[in-house]
C-alpha angles and dihedrals in degrees: 000000000000139000113224117197114190129187093329116181134174130177120183123221090255089064098256112143098217096174126020117193094314117185131172141120127242119202131194114299136049114329121190121214114197133182142121123270110293093021095125099258095124091043090054093047093046090051093050089047090056092243096121138022125249121227092222142346133057142261122202128185097201100302095341113109101221097192095048104033101048097155092058091048093051091056091062099032130103113191133182112179123201092250106048119180127198137199100254100209098049124084121240089244093055094044094050090048089053093048089048089056090051089050089058101257096141100165109093095210092049091048092050092050092045094050094046091049093051093046089053092048093054093040096246101112096105089051096044094114095051121101114257089233089068094054122109120238092263092049091051089051091052089050089052089053091051094052090049090057096050118119097020094273120210092211123040124185120189123180114201090332098176097056107131095013122123118232094266092050091045091053091047091051094049091049088052093050092047090053092050093044093067091086103010136069107247118185110198121191113191142152090217097092099185090055087067092057091048098045110024131075091196136021145178134207119216125187128173091351096306130110106239100175142001115186148118111284096234092047091051093049094046089054089066095050109135093009102087118084132177138202137168115241145157122252096262091052091049091056089053091047091055089064093050105034140031098258108197102177142005122196133175109239126172092341098311136081117261109207124198119195136183116229135158089216136030106285094205148310094280091062124079128205117245133189110264122243131200087255088064090053090050096050092042091054097048094041091093091054102045145359102275095173100063111145 
């Protein structure tokens, strides 16, 4: 199974070009979608999820025309948006049972077993009788994950899914997604760049509506081997360095600024070479579109 996105464009009424002739193919497994706020990630995911129209282009899930056969897509889709609302007076057990009915699970025994299994997998079983309105932010997020997994979807889209989760819950969720992704297309949008390298076999970077890169995480990182350098500097020096080097990130560490630059050759004796990370790939790719080294 594969999802083929071809020449997809979307401009909003306010003039914002959310997607500009985007084309790439996503195969089975975990796929990471990276980009800054306003890059077009949510627009792309909403379009794939049949929640908004595209101006032009096409999306096919194998032979299924996603843009023109929305009902068929929704039967095999699991979707968790970044802002996920709940009905406050209904329990998670009741709500999942209702969603299971909508997903076509008509057998009551099968629905009960499915709901219980999902509640266990997202660590909500002991709270299944509580109203969703009493859930904490993290619990609501876990419920959102559970509803996205109902009905054994063939395509799963999750937008910043670990927001509000503690490290143990985040790890549990990613293990669950990795397990599911072995025979499903899972599109994961996240600001935690290194999670993409750990979890995803493929990824893309989008910025200002354009596809900047589509690659395997390790291949992209290996391409920068020997080209990432670091130095400690004060703020004034950093501003001077921006005019001389391609500064890709600046972080405060132990009271001083740690500067990472991209360079094809050694920029000088005061710099030291460091092993590249996927975050370096990300900042290097979007550097031409925006100032990524703002302090």
